[in-house]
N, C-alpha and C positions, 0 to 999 in steps of 0.2 A: 504494500500500500504506500501511496505517496503521502506526504505531510498533509496536504489539503483533504484527501479522502479520510484520513485518520481523524482530523478535527471535526469533520461533518458527522462521523459515526459516534465519536466519544461525546460530543456536545449534547445531543438529545438524551443519551443514556445518563449522563451526569445530571441533567435537569430532572429526568424522571426519578432517579434515585433520591435526589434532594427533596422533591415534592412528596414522595412516599414517606421519607424519614420525618418530614415536617408535620405530617398528619398523625404520627404515632403519639399516643399519650404516655407520659412518663408513669412508671409504676407508683402506686400510692405509697408514700413514705409512712413508716410506722409512727404512730402518735407518740409524742414525747411523754416520758414517764412523769406522772403528777408528783408534786412536791408535798404529798400527804402520806400518812402511814396507812396503807391498805392491807397490811398483813392480817391474815385471818379471813379475807374475802376470797371468793372463787376467782379463777382466772377470767371467767366471763364478766364478772362484775368489774374487775380491774380494767379489762379492755373497754368495756362500756364507759367507765369513768374517764379513761384517757380520751376516748373519742368525743364524749360530751364536753370535756374541758377544752379540747382543741376546737370544737364547734363554737364555743363561747368566744374564742379569740380570733376566729377567721370566718369569712363568708363561705369558704369552701366546705361542701358537705362532708361530714365525718360520721354520719349515722349509717349503720348497716341496717336498712329498713326491714329486711326479711328477718334478720336475727333479732331486731328490736321487738318484733311482733311475736316471735316464737320462743325467745329465751328471756325469762323474767329477771334473771340475774343481770344479764347484759342491759336490759331496759332500766332496771333500778340503778345500775352503775352510771348509765348514760345520763339519766335524769339528775342524779346527785352531782355528777361531774359538771354538767352544763350549768346547773343553778349555782353551785358554789363558785366556779371559776368566773361566771358572769358577774357575780357580786364583787369578786376580787378585782376585776378589771375596770370597774367604774371609778 
């Protein structure tokens, strides 16, 4: 291939790769660990608390809606985390 043909072929491929990469959503980062003592609570409660607290600080959704409806520990933790962290951020 000559230099000109190579540029014509590589250009559209590069653009296509960049477009596809730009549409990818980054993986959801884990919620930061809350600054409260949650020892003695279930893992589901702790995760709910962390997600609720994160939701109180950012407009990005942090509630696992399906889990919130089906897991009472997660829902209780989310509600507690959201309400406590919301009061602290005011």
